[in-house]
N, C-alpha and C positions, 0 to 999 in steps of 0.2 A: 722598875726594872731597866736596866742599860743596856743600849743597843746589841751589846754581845751575848748577855743573857735570854734576849728573845728569840738568839738564831741558834744558839749554845745552853740548853738547859742542861745539859747533860754529855756527859763523853761519846758516850754509842747512841744517837738518836735512834729512834725509832722511826716507820713508815711515813708518821702524820706529821713528825716533828722534820722528817725529811723535803716531804711534800710541801709544809711548811715555809722551807728556808727556800726553794726552788723557786714558789711564790714570790718572796722578796726580793728576789735574785733578778726573776724575771719582767718585775714592777721597777727596780733602780736600772736597771740595763736598757727599759724603754723609756723610762724618765731623761737618761744622758742623751741616749741618741736622738728622742725628738728634740731635747734644748738645743744641743749642738746643733740639729740641721735647718731648726727654727727660729733659734734663739729662746732665751730665758722667757721675756713678757708674753711671747706670743704661744708656750704653751700652756695647758691646763690639765686639771688632776683629770678631767674628766677625757682627757684626750689622751694621757700616760696610763687611763684603767682600759681604755680602748684596745692601746696596741698592743697591750700585754693580753690583752682578751679575758680580762676578770670586770667584774662590776667596780664604780666607784666606792661601794659601801666596802667591799673587799681591800681597794685601797687605805680607803681609812682603816681599815681596822691592822693595815702594818706600818702605815705612817700618816703623821700629824701634816703634811708638806712636803713638796715637790724636793725641795731641799734636803728634808730627811733623806729621802728617796736614793737622791744622789748620792748624800754622803755614804750611806750604805752600803757601795759597791764598793768604797774602799775598807771598809769591815770586813767584808765578803772575801776580799781579796786576799788580804793580812790571818782570816780566820784558814782558808786555801794553803797559806802558805804557812803555817804551823801545822796542818795536817802534814802536807807533804815532806815538812821537816823533821817529824817523827817517824814519817814511814821510809826513810832514806836508810840507807846501811848503816849499822851502827858503828862500824869503825870510818867510817868515812868524817875525816875532821871538818869540824864544826862548820868553818867561812864555807870549803867546798859545797857541805848539804845546802846551807843557807842560799848559795849561789846558784843554786839546780832549784830549789825549791820559789827562788822569787823567780827565776827568766821562768819557770811553769807559769804562771802569770803573767808574763808581758808579753804573751806573742800579741800581734796583732790585730786587730778588728776586720772583720772582712769589709765595715766602713771605713775604719781609717788606713786601709791596704788601697780602694778603690779611689777614694777620692782625699788624697793625704794632705794637702793643702788647705783645702776645706773643713777637714776635719780638723786639722790643729788650730787652725782659727774660729773653729765653733769651741772645742774645748779651750782653747784661750779665754776666752770671751765670759764663757758659764762661769769658770774660775774666779774669774774676775768679780763674778756676781756676789755684793754683799752680802743678801740674805743666806747663802750658802758657807759663809765663811764661820758663822758660830757651830755649824753641823760639824764640819770637816774637822775641828778644833776635840770636840766632843768626841765622835766616833774615831781621833785619831787619837787617844785615849784608851778607848775600848780595847780597841785591835793593838796596843801597844802589851798592854795589858794580858790578851791571850794571847801573842808572842812569848812575853815573856814567861808565861807559863810551860810554851812547848821545848822554849829553853833550857829552862830547868829541869826537865823530867830528860830533857837531852844530856845535859850533864851532870846529872845529880844532885842538881843546887835548888834551893830553894825560894820558890819565886815569889814569896813576900818578905824574907827577911834577909836575903845575899842580896847586894847589888847587881852582880854579874847576868843574871839572864835579863833585869830591868834594863840596864846598859846596852847589853846586844841589842834587844827590842826595840829602844830608841833609837838606836844607831841606825839601824836596818831600816826602820820607818824614816828616820830622816834622808838617809843614803838612797832608798826609791826615790824619796821625791824631790830632791836636787837633781835624778837623774830624767824625773818625768818632766823637770820645767826645765831642763835643759834640752831635752828634745820636743819641747813642745816651741819654746823662744829663740833654738843659735841660728845665727844666718843661715849657717850649711848644715840641717839638723841628719845626724846619723840616726838610723832604726833607734827606740828604746832598746830594745835588747842588747844592743851593741854600749847602750852608754853604762845601761845597767852591769856589766860586765866588769868593767870598765871600773865603776863604781867602785865591784867589791872586790875588785884586783888589788886597787889601792887599799880600803880598808880593812883586809887579811894580812896585808905588806905592812900596819902600823901607822900608813898614811906619812911614806918620806918624803922629805921636800921635794919637790920636782928638780 
């Protein structure tokens, strides 16, 4: 079962599935928070479970490792982008709708707002962890698949047969990744939302040469 199938077994999940997704989100956020604040090596699965107020057995029911738990945050974010995209007004241009949907998922967290420099440094160290790289690649593939499905519904194309929705999903995933990387590593960092808006402005204009 793919990561996306674990959190989206149907288009309209029932209460049980929504609660399972909420638990996944809580565990993923707890893993990120602890690893950013205390360092990858210092954080255990037991600590993550306690932070999310669940048992270790519950953690194991959802994730095989803390790397998998952390990478799941990206999938959850892109699932929310896909949901928000489909909820946007039908007549809104696609790239305007995508911008609003993406920006809605990139508001600063309380931790990143109150401890900006420390938080950014911790995120950089966490993302550099080799154990996380493979999980991020796998999760990103699932995230792009789900977003392509939403783009296809929005544009009347076919997510399996047509190139367009796949291309848009790949561009959105890459663009948001570039925005996050730039925001984390710039010498004079701008707020992530500002960088995301700049990225999408350039994408919607067709990436004109500066």
